[in-house]
ZAGU-633145 format. One record per residue (C-alpha): residue in three letters; x, y, z. Coordinates in pm, whole numbers, padded with zeros to 5 digits, always signed. Each point is the difference from the previous one (the first is absolute). Last residue first. Example, Ala and Ser with C-alpha at 12.3 -4.5 7.8 and 13.67 -1.06 7.14 Angstrom:
# ZAGU-633145
SER+01367-00106+00714ALA-00137-00344+00066
# end
This chain:
# ZAGU-633145
ALA+03586+04503+05589ARG+00024+00366-00097PHE-00248+00227+00172GLY-00304+00154-00162ILE-00058+00081-00361ARG+00113-00148-00327CYS-00167+00154-00303PRO-00220-00243-00190PRO+00083-00124-00349THR-00300+00060-00231LEU-00135-00343-00086SER-00298+00043+00234LEU-00142+00277-00221ASN+00020-00225-00306MET-00185-00275+00182THR-00283+00229+00105HIS-00047+00124-00358LEU+00014-00358-00124PHE-00279-00102+00238SER-00255+00262-00102THR-00046+00080-00369GLU+00195-00282-00162VAL-00130-00260+00246ALA-00360+00095-00079GLU+00070-00042-00372VAL+00130-00352+00065ASP-00321-00091+00185CYS-00209+00158-00278VAL+00166-00237-00249GLU-00157-00296+00180ILE+00172-00263+00216THR-00180-00334+00000SER+00019-00235+00300PHE-00275+00109+00240LEU-00256+00073-00271GLN+00079-00321-00187TYR-00067-00210+00308LEU-00314+00197+00086MET-00160-00039-00344ALA-00346-00144+00069GLN-00047+00194+00326PRO+00021+00336-00177ARG+00146+00220+00276PRO-00094+00370+00009ALA+00308+00225+00028THR+00180+00127+00312MET+00201-00315+00077VAL+00104-00059-00362ARG+00120+00354-00069GLN+00188+00037+00329ALA+00161-00341-00045MET+00110+00087-00354SER+00171+00316+00122LYS+00173-00197+00278ILE+00111-00265-00249LEU+00151+00265-00230GLY+00167+00218+00259GLN+00137-00166+00312GLU+00062-00350-00138ILE+00055+00078-00367LEU+00185+00332+00017ASN+00181-00111+00317HIS+00136-00306-00181VAL+00088+00209-00304TRP+00197+00247+00212ARG+00181-00284+00177GLY+00096-00140-00340ASN+00154+00334-00106GLY+00000+00233+00306PHE+00072+00336-00169TYR+00220+00210+00231GLU+00269+00062-00263ASP-00258+00150-00238ARG-00281-00151-00203GLN-00186+00191-00273ARG+00038-00255-00281THR-00095-00280+00239GLU-00316+00183+00108THR-00119+00023-00362GLU+00078-00366-00078ILE-00176-00115+00318LEU-00312+00200-00088ARG-00002-00126-00359ASN+00021-00361+00122LEU-00285+00064+00245ARG-00218+00160-00270GLU+00054-00293-00240ASP-00087-00256+00268ALA-00302+00200+00113GLU-00134+00010-00358PRO+00062-00373-00052THR-00179-00076+00332LEU+00246-00094+00267VAL-00008-00323+00204PHE+00063-00047+00372ASN+00076-00339+00155ARG+00258+00139+00250SER+00295-00175-00169LYS-00128+00130-00335LEU-00007+00358+00128ILE+00357-00019+00132ARG+00124-00161-00321HIS-00172+00268-00209ALA+00168+00278+00198ILE+00342-00165-00033GLU-00053-00033-00376SER-00093+00367-00021LEU+00318+00090+00190GLU+00199-00204-00251ASP-00165+00178-00293SER+00067+00340+00162THR+00367-00088+00038TYR+00133-00102+00341ASP+00295+00190+00143GLU+00328-00189-00022PHE+00146-00181+00300HIS+00381+00013-00002PHE+00199-00279+00160ARG+00332+00017+00182LEU+00197-00302+00117PRO+00347+00043+00154PHE-00130+00194+00300ARG+00285+00012+00250ASP+00222+00217-00218ARG-00207+00317+00043LEU-00088-00028+00366GLY+00338+00051+00169PRO+00058+00335-00171ASN-00298+00151+00189SER-00181+00307-00137LYS+00075-00099-00359LEU-00222-00307+00032LEU-00289+00210+00133LYS+00034+00250-00285LYS-00021-00282-00252MET-00317-00116+00178LYS-00149+00347-00040ASP+00062-00002-00376LYS-00146-00348-00056TYR-00306+00037+00222GLY-00023-00268+00267ALA+00087-00352+00111LEU+00270-00158+00215ILE+00010-00380-00010VAL+00199-00190+00264ILE+00035-00372-00073MET+00047-00225+00300ASP+00188-00316+00088PRO+00286+00238+00099ASN+00282-00187-00172PRO+00296+00239-00033GLU-00136+00246+00261SER+00081+00358-00103LEU-00356+00084-00105ILE-00123-00107+00343THR+00234+00241+00182LEU-00066+00270-00258LEU-00371-00028+00076ALA+00056+00097+00363ASN+00196+00308-00112ILE-00274+00096-00246VAL-00267-00032+00269GLU+00209+00210+00239ARG+00023+00266-00270GLY-00377+00023+00002TYR+00031+00125+00359ASP+00073+00347-00136LYS+00233+00157+00260SER+00278+00064-00254ASP-00231+00229-00193ASN+00185+00120-00308ASP-00129-00254-00248ASN-00357+00020+00127GLU-00220-00256-00176MET+00239-00287+00050LEU-00243-00280+00089THR-00248+00159-00242TYR+00200-00151-00288ALA-00130-00344+00101GLU-00344+00074-00143ASP-00081-00368+00057ILE+00228-00221+00210PHE-00036-00368-00093LEU+00182-00249+00225VAL-00015-00329-00190GLY+00020-00350+00146GLY+00195-00227+00234ARG+00044+00268+00262ALA-00273+00266-00046GLU-00142-00022+00354ASP+00343+00023+00163ILE+00077+00304-00217VAL-00334+00160+00094GLU+00060-00047+00373ARG+00360+00121-00004MET-00103+00305-00202ARG-00277+00089+00246LYS+00242-00017+00293GLU+00257+00221-00179THR-00269+00254-00083GLN-00119+00012+00363GLY+00348+00065+00136LEU-00025+00380+00012TYR-00355+00126-00033GLU-00279+00014-00255GLY+00097-00308-00195VAL+00067-00049-00371LEU-00092-00344-00131ASN-00377-00009-00047THR-00030+00353-00136ARG+00309-00046-00219CYS-00150-00296-00189THR-00079-00371+00041GLU-00092-00314-00187VAL+00123-00339+00125THR+00004-00263-00274HIS-00001-00378+00044GLY+00242-00234-00180LYS+00083-00226+00294SER+00359-00134-00025LEU+00110+00226-00284LEU+00245-00117-00268GLY-00158-00342-00058ILE-00142+00044-00351GLN-00355+00016+00136HIS+00100+00251+00266TYR+00150+00232-00261MET-00323-00005-00197LYS-00231+00046+00297GLY+00192+00301+00128VAL+00030+00147-00351LEU-00375-00043-00042LYS-00062+00210+00311ALA+00230+00272-00133VAL-00184-00013-00335THR-00329+00082+00172THR+00154+00285+00198LYS+00158+00156-00310GLY-00310-00029-00219THR-00001+00334-00181GLY-00235+00174+00247PRO+00239+00275+00106ASN+00284+00105-00235GLY+00313-00200-00062LEU+00326-00142+00130PHE+00013-00335+00181LEU+00347-00044+00150MET+00116-00350+00087HIS+00201-00207+00247TYR+00115-00340-00132ARG+00284-00094+00233SER+00130-00356+00011GLU+00373+00020+00067THR+00211-00311-00058GLN+00215+00126-00291ARG+00230-00294-00071GLU-00250-00158-00236LEU+00072-00342-00146HIS-00074-00191+00321LEU-00290-00183-00171GLU-00242+00149+00254ARG+00157+00341-00060ARG-00056-00036-00376GLU-00363-00095+00073LYS-00055+00318+00198LEU+00173+00212-00266PHE-00237-00130-00269LEU-00304+00043+00226SER+00090+00366+00056MET+00059+00054-00372MET-00337-00155-00086ARG-00179+00219+00255ALA+00172+00310-00135GLU-00100-00093-00357LEU-00357-00060+00120ILE-00013+00345+00158GLU+00151+00163-00312LYS-00254-00157-00238LYS-00292+00089+00225LEU+00128+00359+00024GLN+00019+00033-00378LYS-00361-00110-00048LEU-00149+00196+00293GLY-00354-00024-00144VAL-00284-00175+00186MET+00109-00273+00239GLN-00044-00357-00125GLN+00374-00043-00059LEU+00073+00074+00366GLU-00262-00250+00116GLU+00160-00264-00224GLU+00341+00073+00150ALA-00143-00034+00350SER-00166-00330-00099CYS+00330-00163-00084GLU+00116-00066-00354THR+00062-00364-00076GLY+00325-00161+00099THR+00225+00118+00279THR-00040+00040+00372GLU-00088-00351+00107LYS-00059-00055+00369ARG+00152-00333+00075ALA-00229-00299+00009PRO-00060-00169+00331LYS+00183-00333+00005VAL-00124-00305-00186ASP+00095-00346+00123ALA-00351-00055+00127ASP-00138+00001-00355ASP-00325-00176+00088PHE-00173+00326+00082PRO-00371-00061+00058LEU-00204+00275-00166PRO-00228+00272+00138LEU+00225+00269-00157LEU-00048+00351+00139GLU+00137-00103+00340GLU+00316-00118-00179LEU+00051+00351-00132GLU-00021+00148+00348SER+00257-00251+00129HIS+00244+00085-00279SER-00035+00373+00057LEU-00205+00222-00224THR+00131+00295-00203LYS+00194-00154-00285ALA-00226-00300-00044HIS-00302+00229-00016SER+00158+00180-00298SER-00006-00335-00172ASP+00222-00147-00272PHE-00077-00163-00331CYS+00117-00248-00258PHE-00241-00260-00138THR+00126-00278-00229SER-00227-00233-00198TYR-00035+00240-00292GLU+00372+00062-00040THR+00063-00374+00003PHE+00074-00246+00277LEU+00095-00369+00024GLU+00336+00049-00174ALA+00142+00168+00312ILE-00064-00319+00197SER+00212-00211-00239PRO+00260+00279-00006CYS+00074-00051+00373GLU+00282+00226+00128GLU-00100+00313-00192LEU-00372-00052+00064LEU+00057-00049+00373GLN+00227+00306+00025ARG-00257+00219-00171VAL-00272-00128+00232ASN+00202+00087+00311ASN+00091+00347-00130GLU-00355+00091-00108THR-00155-00114+00325GLY-00199-00321-00002HIS-00284-00188-00168PHE-00047-00324-00190ILE-00355-00100-00090PHE-00015-00366-00102ALA-00289-00132-00207PRO-00129-00348+00073ARG-00049-00084-00275ASN+00111+00012-00361PHE+00308-00213-00054GLY-00036-00119-00360GLU+00362+00057-00087LYS+00207+00003+00317GLY+00077+00346+00139LEU-00118-00067+00354GLN+00215-00313+00028ASP+00308+00165-00150GLY-00038+00296+00235LEU-00022-00228+00303MET+00311-00187-00115SER+00176+00334-00044LEU-00095+00089+00356LEU+00159-00315+00138ASN+00318+00034-00211VAL+00046+00369+00082THR-00031-00071+00371CYS+00250-00288-00010ALA+00256+00198-00199ASN-00011+00300+00234TYR-00243+00286-00043GLU-00033+00162+00343LEU-00357+00118+00003GLU-00186+00328+00059PRO-00365-00096+00006VAL-00224-00105-00294TYR-00352-00078+00130MET-00205-00259-00188VAL-00380+00024-00017ILE-00121-00336-00135VAL-00355-00009-00136TYR-00139-00336+00106LYS-00036-00280-00252GLN-00035-00271+00265GLU+00302-00179-00144MET+00201+00324+00018ALA-00084+00043+00368LYS+00113-00354+00074ALA+00330+00054-00185LEU+00065+00322+00193GLU-00054-00176+00332ASN+00244-00271-00107TRP+00253+00264-00103GLN-00039+00166+00341SER+00134-00315+00164LYS+00343+00089-00146ASP+00032+00301+00231SER+00277+00253-00072ILE-00041+00047-00376LEU-00378-00028-00002ASN-00020+00235+00298GLY+00198+00269-00182LEU-00208-00048-00315SER-00299+00100+00211PHE-00345-00152-00020ILE-00363+00115+00013ARG-00283-00230-00102ARG-00311+00104-00185GLU-00364-00101-00031PRO-00192+00291-00151THR-00230+00239+00186ASP-00141+00228-00271GLU+00008-00281-00254GLY+00096+00019-00368THR+00306-00212+00074LEU+00275+00214-00153PHE-00170+00333+00077PRO-00071-00114+00355SER+00373-00067+00056LEU+00123+00313-00180ILE-00198+00255+00200PHE-00022-00078+00374CYS+00278-00257+00043ALA+00265+00121-00246PHE-00075+00370+00058ALA+00014-00051+00376LYS+00336-00178-00039ALA+00133+00286-00211MET-00113+00242+00272LEU+00180-00204+00264ARG+00332-00028-00180ASN+00019+00343-00164GLY+00030-00041-00373THR+00047-00266-00266ILE-00280-00230-00112LEU+00030-00306-00227LEU-00268-00220-00155HIS-00014-00362-00117PRO-00244-00133-00258SER+00270-00059-00264ALA-00144+00052-00348ASP-00174-00267-00211LYS-00248+00261-00123ALA+00013+00362+00115GLU-00354+00137+00035ALA-00004+00003+00382TYR+00345+00163+00028ILE-00085+00262-00264ARG-00325+00080+00182PHE+00156+00013+00348LYS+00282+00223-00125SER-00243+00251-00151ILE-00227-00004+00304LEU+00289+00044+00245GLU+00154+00293-00189GLU-00337+00175-00020PRO-00060-00058+00373ALA+00331+00167+00104PRO+00226-00225+00209PHE-00092-00062+00368ASP+00045+00250+00284TYR-00163-00172+00292ARG-00185+00090+00317GLU-00219+00259-00171SER-00164-00285-00190TYR-00062+00086-00365VAL+00136-00321-00152LYS-00196-00179+00273GLN-00319+00067-00200TRP+00121-00244-00264TRP-00023-00282+00258ASP-00378+00026+00016THR-00041-00078-00368THR-00231+00214-00217GLY+00262+00157-00228ILE+00217-00313-00029ARG-00089-00219-00296GLU-00264+00147-00231ILE+00036+00369+00087PHE+00379-00009+00007PHE+00051-00217-00307LYS-00223+00228-00207GLN+00184+00307+00133ASP+00336-00148-00098PRO-00130-00117-00341HIS-00155+00331-00110LEU-00143-00061-00352TRP-00196-00293+00145LEU-00206+00252+00200GLU-00174+00143-00306GLU+00013+00379+00024LEU-00250+00250+00133GLY+00021+00363-00114VAL+00012+00294+00238LYS-00235+00278+00118GLU+00044+00224+00304TRP-00327+00138+00135VAL-00022+00299+00234GLU-00247-00031+00290TYR+00263+00080+00263PHE+00333+00154-00093PRO+00338-00173+00008SER-00098-00166-00330PRO+00042-00374+00012THR+00311-00155-00160LEU-00078-00303-00211SER+00157-00323-00115ALA-00245-00240-00162ILE-00033-00379-00011TRP-00234-00246-00168LYS-00114-00365+00030PRO+00050-00149+00345LEU-00250-00290+00036GLY-00297+00012+00241ASN-00268+00043-00266LEU+00194+00290-00152PHE+00264+00145+00232VAL+00145+00351-00039PHE+00337+00085+00157VAL+00058+00368+00074ARG+00359+00109+00067TYR+00050+00332+00181GLU+00232+00292-00075THR+00028+00290+00242ASP-00238+00291+00052ASP-00117-00106+00346TRP-00289-00225+00101TYR+00019+00016+00383THR+00034-00344+00158ASP-00282-00181+00182SER-00139-00092-00341LEU-00336-00031-00169VAL-00034-00076-00372THR-00330+00108-00150PHE-00075-00170-00330ARG-00201+00120-00299ILE-00093-00188-00317LYS-00061+00181-00327ARG-00115-00193-00308PRO-00284-00158+00199ILE-00050-00380-00009LYS-00357-00116-00072GLN-00053-00340+00154SER-00109+00156+00326SER+00143+00090+00342PRO+00356-00019-00127THR+00258-00062+00277TYR+00263+00269+00055VAL+00285-00056+00247ASP+00231+00243+00186ALA+00361+00004+00117GLY+00243+00192+00222MET+00356+00126+00051LEU+00197-00323-00045ARG+00374+00080+00014TYR+00177-00064-00329ASP+00270+00270+00021LYS-00192+00228-00238SER-00308-00039+00218TYR-00252-00272-00075VAL-00366+00024-00102GLN-00210-00313-00048VAL-00298+00016-00233SER-00296-00232-00055LEU-00241-00110-00271GLU-00238-00291+00054ASN-00228-00226-00200MET+00087+00157-00331SER-00062-00159-00337ALA-00030+00203-00317PRO+00218+00280+00134PRO-00154+00348-00037GLU+00104+00188-00318PRO+00217+00314-00001PHE+00045-00085+00370LEU+00081+00270+00259MET+00120-00106+00343GLU-00065+00256+00272ILE+00209+00030+00315ALA-00090+00215+00302LEU+00272+00017+00263GLN-00120+00050+00357ASN+00195+00061+00320SER-00212-00083+00307ALA+00139-00346+00063TYR+00067+00010+00378GLU-00356+00117+00073PRO-00145-00292-00191ALA-00204+00102-00305CYS-00370+00048-00066ILE-00012+00189-00326SER-00245+00293-00005GLU+00285+00230+00110ASP+00155-00014-00347LEU+00324+00193+00030THR+00215-00047-00308ARG+00351-00051-00134MET-00028-00068-00370ALA+00040-00288-00243ARG-00041-00080-00368LEU+00025-00319-00199MET-00006-00054-00373LEU-00020-00303-00225ASN+00089+00089-00356LYS+00031-00362-00115MET-00161-00327+00115
# end
């Protein structure tokens, strides 16, 4: 059937009786040029881009006459945003068509797409027929684990399942406990087609040291269990290589189909096994090998990880895995990349991180004579450019590569550090330094510590002197970050010769462009479940562009946008909504849609107040 169309829109139909937790509605209409000749049932299942089931609906004809337009209402407990969704259409219970659509961010606005035959999309066809409705697939999204991306899994699963006369065995490399969870919770049920498959867990270490384990393994193989085989660190002598090679020869015999073995271990241990035992290496192909790591494995202790895995551990010879600091990018780096703008800064931060890790590993190999580990930084830029956020990411990043013991960030400024009487500043500095050990000490507007060059009684000098003590330590287990305006920070460094050379890393934070500020504004609104009408969207972008052209040194960049949205736009909308009559049929839309009049109200009232507050105040009163 050609020219099949489907359209969808976010809607609010209060006549539909829906559970409280599934109040988000997506209307879908399927448009037939000619109704199907035979239809007992038509249904849709909607999945997110990463193959998470969002909702479904079923249509059953009430008469023999089939309408050309059939409507579904898909309910979800998740907000329908303007990202891509996959719609699978079933005819008489069998998957038949597929469409990819992105709903309009506005309510009651249709988005129309064409339907394609499902057989044209082999990965999606395999997913919906074989694994989409299984219970074990839901574990892919468990917050406890960090499994490979769903698209990668589906593609590999399909190629593995369709390969004829191929080895049935699978290989996983990654963190020990997470790899084991992946083997038991995902691969085992996939191989057997059962949510709770029969499996046995073994360790190559136990097989080598305890000959009785071979008998247990033989029994498990006879019963066709899935065999989960842990690969520990082994000493490969002649006897070990011979035994493992025999196992590889047995598993690789022509016609050997079941049971399937799932080998798993850290990257180094698996690599060594494959190098020493070619007969085992030949069991695996690109599509039967899964390589991944877990951010959870880098932050949780061994005992905490074991609590996440309700599995008996037969590999008693295994010691707690070392914390791995290399491999896939850590979450802090991903958070940095997700920030708006700051392209050059991101590049420089990651280069500094790489250099620090390089020197650390050289010291561990005793190649580096320089034993100091100091990574103090200057963050130079105007307010609201992300300095505090990046400082927190630096703490996480350097902790994850093993250069900081904790990775937390302590934020402070002159007001919190400088005391009112003799001795109080020194006490405050001791407390904040003790608190920041193992992480980052971030001092914002650091130039205010030396506001009065000629005043020898300024207690800010005591802060500088206390900092110099930390900055002089060869391995302080702390990163000190001073932040502020570029010109004023240069003046601070000139005021004390001891400061300049103790900050080897200096990063400049550029002001955001108007497009970047608009993106920040839209991210804030999206996170709060607000949507803009097209007119309001255009007016807001024009407002931000105008204010950006007129900015001075006191312009707050991202902070300005945050205040514009939270204290201006949303407040204006709230006043309009709460003082106007409420149409009961459209309450959800009323409380989520920002109109152009809300933006106009911000332009006439809130912006004037903001611009007044940006004027630098005169200092009065006594010096602290």
